[in-house]
Backbone as CSV, one residue per row, in Angstrom:
resi,resn,N_x,N_y,N_z,CA_x,CA_y,CA_z,C_x,C_y,C_z
1,MET,71.038,39.843,129.266,71.266,38.107,128.652,69.415,38.284,128.117
2,GLU,69.517,37.750,127.007,68.338,37.701,126.524,67.308,36.947,126.749
3,VAL,66.014,36.942,127.208,64.878,35.644,128.126,64.438,35.053,127.426
4,LEU,64.773,33.722,126.447,63.361,33.265,126.246,62.436,32.676,125.958
5,ALA,61.292,32.211,125.541,60.041,31.506,125.984,59.993,29.756,126.260
6,LEU,59.743,29.314,127.179,59.812,27.592,126.615,58.406,27.147,126.805
7,ASP,57.781,26.324,125.395,56.991,25.476,126.528,56.799,24.481,127.155
8,ARG,55.495,23.981,127.465,55.838,22.805,128.444,56.737,21.692,127.766
9,GLU,56.952,21.366,126.709,57.476,20.249,125.733,58.995,20.366,126.006
10,GLU,59.721,21.947,125.997,60.785,22.301,126.218,60.332,21.889,127.520
11,LEU,60.234,22.400,128.292,60.638,23.085,130.271,60.577,21.306,130.286
12,SER,59.765,20.402,130.085,59.759,18.468,130.089,61.080,18.152,130.215
13,LYS,62.327,19.384,129.341,63.860,18.635,129.275,64.374,18.754,130.290
14,PHE,64.064,19.759,131.422,64.817,20.431,132.744,63.696,19.621,133.415
15,ASP,64.504,18.019,133.250,63.740,16.976,135.438,64.721,17.110,136.016
16,GLY,65.949,17.488,135.800,67.144,17.400,136.978,67.172,16.406,137.242
17,LYS,67.325,15.522,136.187,67.344,13.709,136.588,68.641,13.554,135.451
18,GLU,69.937,12.449,135.762,71.341,12.348,135.196,72.229,13.834,134.689
19,GLY,72.333,14.654,136.048,72.599,15.832,135.301,72.009,16.803,134.618
20,ARG,70.814,16.595,134.491,70.289,17.409,133.981,69.451,18.733,134.745
21,ARG,69.527,20.184,134.242,69.355,21.116,134.972,67.410,20.809,135.610
22,ALA,67.835,21.709,136.628,66.080,21.740,136.600,65.376,22.711,136.952
23,TYR,64.132,22.899,136.009,63.586,23.704,135.835,62.341,23.509,136.388
24,ILE,61.687,25.055,136.995,60.075,24.348,137.383,59.337,25.724,136.502
25,GLY,57.973,25.415,136.237,57.276,26.685,135.821,56.150,27.187,136.636
26,TYR,56.407,28.450,136.766,55.123,28.919,137.975,54.471,30.876,137.316
27,LYS,53.516,30.851,136.810,52.925,31.646,136.434,53.339,32.231,135.413
28,GLY,53.756,31.285,134.244,54.779,32.495,133.383,55.783,32.409,133.324
29,GLN,56.650,32.555,134.413,58.115,31.923,134.262,58.460,30.903,134.696
30,VAL,60.005,30.873,134.518,60.241,29.309,134.434,61.866,30.038,135.247
31,TYR,62.046,28.655,136.548,62.718,29.316,137.578,63.835,28.085,137.310
32,ASP,65.415,28.102,137.614,66.151,27.512,138.075,66.822,26.631,139.782
33,VAL,65.864,25.861,139.898,66.315,25.191,141.232,67.302,24.075,140.745
34,THR,67.978,24.449,140.530,69.333,22.944,140.293,69.567,23.230,141.349
35,ASP,69.931,23.831,142.246,70.988,24.375,143.017,70.048,24.226,144.119
36,SER,69.794,23.964,144.165,68.115,24.387,145.629,67.992,22.729,146.184
37,ARG,68.764,23.300,147.749,68.701,21.601,148.585,67.752,20.815,148.784
38,LEU,66.439,21.845,148.753,64.890,21.640,148.674,64.364,20.537,147.407
39,TRP,65.360,20.658,146.100,64.873,19.772,144.410,65.955,19.173,144.094
40,LYS,66.300,18.134,145.366,67.296,17.159,144.791,66.918,16.177,143.814
41,ASN,68.117,16.012,142.620,67.105,15.057,141.493,65.851,15.384,140.728
42,GLY,65.596,17.000,141.499,64.282,17.610,140.558,63.058,17.312,141.530
43,GLN,63.339,16.761,142.597,62.236,16.438,143.273,62.237,17.300,143.908
44,HIS,60.928,17.425,145.351,60.317,17.813,146.062,59.472,17.814,146.841
45,VAL,59.788,17.629,148.038,59.121,16.746,149.496,58.287,15.434,148.581
46,LYS,58.893,15.100,147.266,58.191,13.746,146.632,57.009,13.575,146.072
47,ARG,56.920,14.959,146.359,55.077,15.334,145.191,55.696,16.516,143.971
48,HIS,56.152,17.132,144.021,56.446,17.993,142.874,57.834,17.819,141.971
49,PHE,57.708,17.951,141.152,58.909,17.587,139.829,59.302,18.366,139.349
50,ALA,60.508,18.752,139.103,60.923,19.816,137.654,60.968,19.165,136.274
51,GLY,60.436,20.509,135.625,60.603,19.731,134.600,59.251,19.674,133.880
52,ARG,57.856,20.439,134.800,56.456,21.011,134.568,56.502,22.089,135.331
53,ASP,55.080,22.656,134.748,54.386,23.454,135.002,54.058,23.724,136.058
54,LEU,53.846,24.432,137.707,53.639,23.974,138.979,52.587,25.362,138.768
55,THR,52.417,25.905,138.490,51.271,26.681,138.957,50.708,26.348,139.722
56,ASP,49.221,25.576,139.285,48.433,25.200,139.471,48.989,24.976,141.286
57,ASP,50.109,23.237,141.401,50.567,22.740,142.519,50.681,23.125,143.600
58,LEU,51.292,24.934,143.169,52.016,25.726,144.161,51.299,26.895,144.996
59,GLU,50.171,26.797,143.772,49.377,27.655,144.163,48.999,27.339,145.261
60,LYS,48.244,26.103,145.968,47.564,25.043,147.218,48.889,25.369,147.643
61,ALA,50.114,25.151,147.975,51.143,24.983,149.112,51.151,26.211,150.192
62,PRO,50.854,25.492,151.491,50.831,26.709,152.173,51.579,27.697,152.825
63,HIS,53.096,27.808,151.586,53.745,28.753,151.418,52.994,29.651,150.507
64,THR,53.844,30.767,150.642,53.599,32.343,149.521,54.691,32.272,148.314
65,ASP,54.511,33.363,147.973,55.108,33.245,146.416,56.873,34.405,146.709
66,GLU,56.753,34.591,148.325,58.042,34.195,148.838,59.418,33.946,148.807
67,VAL,58.610,32.467,147.931,59.699,31.647,148.415,60.556,31.540,146.745
68,PHE,60.146,32.484,146.007,60.793,32.577,144.787,61.425,33.897,144.359
69,SER,60.889,35.120,145.533,62.127,36.335,145.675,63.482,35.457,145.669
70,ARG,64.237,34.359,146.522,65.270,34.219,146.218,66.261,33.797,144.786
71,ILE,65.133,33.474,143.933,65.375,32.650,142.899,64.939,33.870,141.677
72,THR,65.555,33.783,140.292,65.812,34.995,138.993,65.132,34.006,138.188
73,PRO,63.798,35.003,137.661,63.567,33.857,136.612,64.928,33.388,136.093
74,VAL,64.618,32.561,135.044,65.666,32.286,133.709,65.207,32.617,132.835
75,ASP,63.482,32.172,132.075,63.075,32.556,130.974,61.873,32.468,131.263
76,ALA,60.872,32.414,130.362,59.269,32.607,130.406,58.497,31.750,129.775
77,LEU,57.612,31.515,129.937,56.937,30.172,130.260,55.137,30.211,129.055
78,THR,55.423,29.343,128.503,54.247,29.645,127.296,53.596,29.069,127.365
79,GLU,51.799,29.296,127.637,50.760,28.162,127.615,50.862,27.292,129.320
80,SER,50.932,28.682,130.029,51.072,27.975,131.507,49.254,27.924,132.009
81,VAL,49.090,26.617,131.339,47.391,26.865,131.956,47.164,25.533,133.025
82,PRO,46.925,25.669,133.787,46.839,24.608,135.126,45.324,22.996,134.205
83,GLN,45.903,22.237,134.478,45.146,21.420,134.323,44.008,20.843,135.059
84,VAL,42.768,20.284,134.700,41.447,19.832,135.379,41.861,19.523,135.985
85,PRO,41.844,19.422,137.065,41.702,18.325,138.499,40.167,16.758,139.022
86,SER,41.052,15.990,138.783,40.324,14.804,139.031,39.116,15.320,140.427
87,ALA,38.712,14.348,140.532,37.335,14.453,141.130,38.372,14.381,142.973
88,ALA,38.789,13.413,143.324,40.144,12.980,143.871,40.515,14.336,144.563
89,GLU,41.312,15.323,143.304,41.979,16.727,143.537,40.901,16.872,143.810
90,ALA,39.819,17.355,143.321,39.161,18.578,143.994,38.610,18.419,145.452
91,ARG,38.540,17.226,145.892,38.396,17.151,147.052,39.074,17.635,147.401
92,LYS,40.802,17.322,147.868,41.709,17.986,148.958,41.837,19.624,148.126
93,ASP,41.292,19.895,147.140,41.330,21.577,146.967,41.278,21.907,147.662
94,MET,39.556,21.781,148.080,39.054,21.864,149.007,38.998,22.445,149.906
95,LEU,39.750,20.801,151.058,40.080,21.009,152.212,41.712,21.641,152.490
96,ARG,42.445,22.318,151.171,43.546,22.967,151.379,43.027,24.176,151.702
97,GLU,41.842,24.573,150.654,41.071,26.636,151.135,41.084,26.216,152.525
98,LEU,40.157,25.308,152.943,40.013,25.295,154.089,40.657,25.072,155.100
99,TYR,42.363,24.748,154.906,43.049,25.173,155.592,43.756,26.167,155.828
100,ARG,43.727,26.227,154.100,44.598,28.010,154.575,43.586,28.993,154.914
101,LYS,42.526,29.001,154.862,41.357,29.980,155.809,42.150,29.964,157.167
102,LEU,41.840,29.084,157.850,41.083,28.176,159.196,43.170,28.872,159.304
103,HIS,43.970,27.621,158.943,45.284,27.335,159.741,45.807,26.640,160.823
104,PRO,44.853,25.566,160.912,44.699,24.500,161.914,46.303,24.363,162.832
105,HIS,46.509,24.162,161.724,48.730,23.504,162.405,49.344,24.527,162.730
106,PRO,48.873,25.397,162.224,49.672,27.140,163.089,49.451,27.597,163.550
107,MET,47.942,27.792,163.957,46.833,28.453,165.068,47.643,27.445,166.414
108,PHE,47.549,25.843,166.561,47.616,24.891,167.569,48.633,25.384,168.140
109,ILE,49.602,25.095,167.065,51.371,25.041,167.627,52.080,25.804,168.836
110,HIS,50.993,26.815,168.970,51.906,28.003,169.736,51.862,27.641,171.074
111,PHE,50.727,26.831,171.115,49.935,26.671,172.691,50.705,25.533,173.128
112,PRO,51.194,24.638,172.566,52.538,23.459,173.211,53.508,24.793,173.337
113,MET,53.916,24.450,171.933,55.343,24.895,172.184,55.303,26.600,173.543
114,GLY,54.547,27.433,173.194,54.419,28.803,174.482,54.462,27.762,176.414
115,LEU,53.497,26.767,176.717,53.061,26.694,177.840,54.840,25.211,178.276
116,LEU,54.765,24.362,177.263,55.836,23.380,177.654,57.041,24.373,178.012
117,SER,58.016,26.055,177.089,59.060,26.280,177.382,58.752,27.446,178.580
118,PHE,57.291,27.547,179.077,57.595,28.385,180.630,57.451,27.170,181.509
119,ALA,57.001,26.091,181.342,56.712,25.115,182.064,58.581,24.792,182.632
120,VAL,59.447,25.275,181.468,60.992,24.818,182.062,61.155,25.750,182.513
121,PHE,61.312,26.925,182.109,61.537,28.348,183.110,61.214,28.418,184.380
122,MET,59.511,27.713,184.796,59.205,28.320,186.226,60.022,27.193,186.965
123,GLN,60.093,25.888,186.287,60.979,24.664,187.430,62.090,25.110,187.367
124,ALA,62.887,25.571,186.132,64.676,26.539,186.909,64.682,27.204,187.613
125,LEU,63.056,28.234,187.803,63.147,28.885,188.644,62.629,28.448,190.710
126,PHE,62.136,27.389,190.108,61.841,26.785,191.806,63.047,25.775,192.034
127,LEU,63.589,25.355,191.149,65.493,24.776,191.757,66.277,25.453,192.031
128,ILE,66.255,27.202,191.620,66.936,27.761,191.950,66.077,28.680,193.502
129,THR,65.023,28.463,193.546,64.592,29.437,194.824,63.895,28.702,195.726
130,GLY,63.151,27.512,195.229,62.510,26.466,196.941,61.222,26.991,196.409
131,GLU,61.232,27.720,195.484,59.656,28.171,195.909,58.077,27.253,195.076
132,PRO,57.626,26.561,196.505,56.576,25.828,195.408,55.729,25.907,194.758
133,SER,55.524,27.365,194.707,54.023,27.553,193.890,54.994,27.627,192.584
134,PHE,56.691,28.231,191.841,56.417,27.649,190.462,56.837,26.355,190.327
135,GLU,56.841,25.323,191.373,56.979,23.738,190.910,55.959,23.523,189.895
136,THR,54.534,24.151,191.231,53.581,24.051,190.689,52.774,24.516,189.460
137,THR,53.070,25.734,189.233,53.428,26.522,188.314,53.394,25.782,186.724
138,ALA,54.707,25.028,187.011,55.314,24.098,186.200,55.019,23.328,185.680
139,PHE,54.292,22.398,186.674,53.572,21.184,187.180,52.009,21.518,185.220
140,HIS,51.702,22.361,185.823,50.653,22.906,185.617,50.439,23.147,183.939
141,CYS,51.788,23.827,183.693,51.976,24.433,182.073,52.393,23.766,181.352
142,MET,53.363,22.668,182.297,53.538,20.864,181.424,52.212,20.152,180.568
143,ALA,51.484,19.931,181.683,49.996,19.076,181.917,49.126,19.920,180.878
144,ALA,49.157,20.971,180.835,48.208,21.841,179.841,48.784,21.246,178.426
145,GLY,50.185,21.619,178.214,51.327,21.597,177.100,50.926,20.165,176.335
146,GLY,50.974,19.564,177.305,51.330,17.611,176.606,49.481,17.815,175.969
147,VAL,48.883,17.987,176.838,47.302,18.294,175.864,47.061,18.471,174.902
148,ALA,47.805,19.765,174.750,47.527,20.766,173.263,48.259,20.197,172.328
149,LEU,48.855,19.220,172.567,49.815,18.296,171.409,48.619,17.376,171.057
150,ILE,47.442,16.681,171.330,47.036,15.845,170.427,46.562,16.556,169.815
151,PRO,45.654,17.631,169.689,45.349,18.482,168.632,45.546,19.462,167.753
152,THR,47.275,19.789,167.893,48.382,20.109,167.065,49.267,19.173,166.140
153,ILE,49.877,17.826,166.629,49.598,16.585,166.246,48.493,16.117,164.960
154,ALA,47.983,16.051,165.313,46.301,16.088,164.500,46.027,17.165,162.774
155,SER,46.619,17.776,163.651,46.520,19.268,162.756,47.469,19.327,161.856
156,GLY,48.646,18.805,162.237,50.085,18.335,161.310,50.052,17.603,160.274
157,PHE,49.373,16.374,160.875,49.005,15.266,160.284,47.799,15.667,158.885
158,PHE,47.092,15.841,159.555,45.985,16.564,158.159,46.856,17.453,156.889
159,SER,47.469,18.605,157.578,48.615,19.341,156.789,48.998,18.494,156.071
160,TRP,50.326,17.775,157.026,50.843,16.394,156.021,49.891,16.072,154.666
161,TRP,48.877,15.214,154.731,47.685,14.315,153.837,47.356,15.882,152.974
162,VAL,47.161,16.945,153.274,46.298,17.128,151.962,47.224,18.422,151.097
163,ASN,48.292,18.959,152.208,49.288,19.907,150.660,50.740,19.114,150.867
164,TYR,51.268,17.654,151.184,51.818,16.883,151.054,51.957,15.743,150.865
165,HIS,50.840,15.719,150.515,50.594,14.326,150.269,51.366,12.927,150.886
166,TYR,51.372,12.851,152.436,52.773,12.396,153.258,53.853,11.736,152.541
167,ALA,54.549,12.737,152.557,55.202,12.577,151.569,56.282,12.298,152.575
168,THR,57.620,11.410,152.056,58.273,10.799,153.030,59.727,11.564,153.310
169,SER,59.595,12.734,152.729,61.051,12.739,152.999,61.643,13.151,154.910
170,ASN,63.432,13.752,154.969,63.963,13.572,156.219,62.944,14.393,157.218
171,VAL,62.638,15.900,155.775,62.364,17.077,156.455,61.279,16.469,157.140
172,PHE,59.662,15.922,156.757,58.696,15.213,157.099,59.332,14.178,159.073
173,ILE,59.706,13.551,157.659,60.072,12.083,159.455,60.552,12.426,159.709
174,THR,61.996,13.467,160.239,62.217,14.167,161.402,61.242,15.182,162.662
175,LYS,60.624,15.718,161.740,58.935,16.812,162.586,58.140,15.567,163.137
176,ILE,57.915,14.906,162.514,57.051,13.713,162.688,57.577,12.833,164.357
177,SER,58.733,12.200,163.902,59.785,11.383,164.969,59.437,12.372,166.015
178,PHE,60.176,13.680,165.925,60.482,14.422,167.316,58.710,14.638,167.560
179,SER,58.242,15.471,167.261,57.238,15.994,167.963,56.077,14.829,168.283
180,VAL,56.171,13.143,168.292,55.596,11.533,168.919,56.463,11.204,170.661
181,LEU,57.929,11.956,169.659,58.390,12.281,171.212,58.152,12.973,171.939
182,LEU,57.708,14.297,171.760,57.460,14.753,172.447,56.181,14.505,173.550
183,PHE,55.385,14.051,172.116,53.860,13.910,173.062,54.891,12.634,174.101
184,LEU,55.168,11.727,173.944,55.572,10.264,174.835,56.264,10.891,176.462
185,MET,57.343,11.839,176.025,58.038,13.030,176.987,56.836,13.433,177.648
186,CYS,56.100,13.726,177.617,54.713,15.238,178.128,54.110,14.014,179.290
187,ALA,53.571,12.841,178.543,53.092,11.595,179.126,53.888,11.446,179.831
188,ALA,55.450,10.521,179.644,55.673,10.200,181.272,56.147,11.139,182.109
189,GLU,56.329,12.698,181.542,56.390,13.662,182.860,55.110,13.616,183.759
190,MET,53.958,13.682,183.283,53.012,14.126,183.906,52.356,12.280,184.869
191,TRP,52.883,11.122,183.967,52.735,10.055,185.032,53.811,10.222,185.874
192,LEU,54.839,10.490,185.988,55.859,10.680,187.090,55.579,11.648,188.202
193,ARG,55.224,13.040,187.723,54.365,13.822,188.583,52.881,13.066,189.546
194,PHE,52.125,12.584,188.841,51.086,12.570,188.645,51.728,11.399,190.935
195,SER,53.141,10.418,189.922,52.408,9.638,190.820,53.076,9.744,192.102
196,GLU,54.399,10.426,192.847,54.574,11.110,193.095,54.892,12.636,193.238
197,PRO,53.750,13.419,193.899,53.335,14.813,193.903,55.393,15.799,194.092
198,GLY,55.592,15.174,195.248,56.889,16.307,195.246,58.045,15.709,194.409
199,ILE,58.087,14.646,193.692,58.896,14.436,192.525,60.232,16.033,192.486
200,SER,59.848,16.445,191.860,60.576,17.793,192.246,62.043,17.958,192.808
201,SER,61.139,17.712,194.170,62.586,17.973,194.852,62.819,16.696,195.987
202,ALA,62.615,15.634,195.398,62.983,14.478,196.164,64.542,13.652,196.200
203,GLY,65.569,14.663,195.366,66.607,14.395,195.249,66.785,12.379,194.698
204,THR,66.081,12.223,194.526,66.396,10.677,193.542,67.108,10.893,192.596
205,GLY,66.905,9.456,191.901,67.347,9.079,190.596,65.768,9.602,189.476
206,VAL,64.487,8.918,190.461,63.481,9.658,189.278,62.846,10.580,189.840
207,ALA,63.940,11.426,190.593,63.310,12.646,190.403,64.372,13.680,189.459
208,ASN,65.884,13.132,189.513,66.325,13.751,188.041,65.996,13.535,187.034
209,LEU,65.677,11.985,186.739,64.374,11.458,185.739,64.058,12.595,185.023
210,TYR,62.558,13.197,186.116,61.839,14.005,185.773,62.112,15.113,185.159
211,ASN,63.235,15.859,185.791,63.663,17.193,185.854,64.633,16.941,184.497
212,GLY,65.692,16.077,184.559,65.703,15.436,182.786,64.371,15.929,181.794
213,LEU,63.913,15.226,181.633,62.818,14.984,180.861,61.683,16.094,180.636
214,LEU,61.816,16.819,181.221,61.316,18.155,181.197,62.593,19.143,181.141
215,PHE,63.816,19.645,180.847,64.204,20.517,180.972,64.222,20.176,179.161
216,LEU,64.488,18.270,178.922,64.638,18.128,177.662,64.043,18.438,176.198
217,ASN,62.597,19.093,177.306,61.406,19.203,175.925,62.309,20.429,175.620
218,LEU,62.884,21.385,175.864,63.363,22.608,175.117,64.013,22.361,173.672
219,PRO,64.750,21.270,173.886,66.142,21.198,172.728,64.913,20.384,171.617
220,VAL,63.584,19.099,171.894,62.629,18.540,170.950,61.838,19.592,170.038
221,MET,61.512,20.423,170.842,61.098,21.403,170.450,62.235,22.473,169.948
222,ALA,62.606,22.981,169.785,63.606,23.016,169.123,63.727,22.973,167.563
223,VAL,63.842,21.201,167.066,64.392,20.678,166.526,62.957,20.558,165.807
224,ILE,61.307,20.471,166.076,60.126,20.578,165.768,59.831,21.516,164.962
225,GLY,60.665,23.062,166.016,60.185,24.131,165.312,61.221,24.183,163.924
226,PHE,62.354,24.201,164.170,63.395,24.116,162.700,62.741,23.372,161.288
227,ASN,62.422,22.103,161.830,61.952,21.546,160.388,60.942,22.028,160.309
228,GLY,60.068,22.139,161.070,58.208,22.984,160.409,58.651,24.153,159.757
229,GLY,59.957,25.080,159.676,60.689,26.480,158.954,61.142,25.584,157.790
230,LYS,61.909,24.607,157.760,61.870,24.410,156.356,61.095,23.837,155.763
231,ILE,60.167,22.796,155.707,58.950,22.767,155.766,58.110,24.163,154.995
232,THR,58.120,25.083,155.547,57.035,26.289,155.101,57.943,27.123,154.017
233,TRP,59.149,27.479,154.466,60.125,28.270,154.302,61.035,28.157,152.989
234,GLY,62.031,26.676,153.421,62.711,26.122,152.517,64.162,26.411,153.417
């Protein structure tokens, strides 16, 4: 099939609205994202819009060019020249560059995920064996993981601002909601454990609540991780 070249004016006709196909320009190529679930009605995270040359915007996104490996270019794009950013955009550009160099959210998120997962493992060993040191280790890991959630969530909000302009698509709302839920669960677990140090083996309703909350950390973290992966990789 012969590949034709589109200019910006022609590209703007493919905005994904009212049944039209959704095309985006990137690095001199035109990609058809009509069938992508991430580009419903020609919009991606309510920040990027089809029918435009997104070379400059997508260059600053947290993901790499690998997201285009699954899409075959349909045309070439002429005059793919990024627009001059405003002062506000220039400031965000600087913050994005800082984010790309330091990667604060991907760095921080490993700590609560690892610590809270290990806490569940050690608590399970305690309930199976009755060895008190396992329960103590589980508590220490849970408390450390709960504290580590503070910089993790804060850096996540920073990324949400500079990279996604506070987009309110379902994937962001779900990830944020479950992150807040996880923090509240950890706070409740720490309060219960501090209030009654022997709660894990008390055999009471409150003990069951404590153990249940601790084990529920795993599926909540799974939801957070899954949606984080959707944001980064699609």
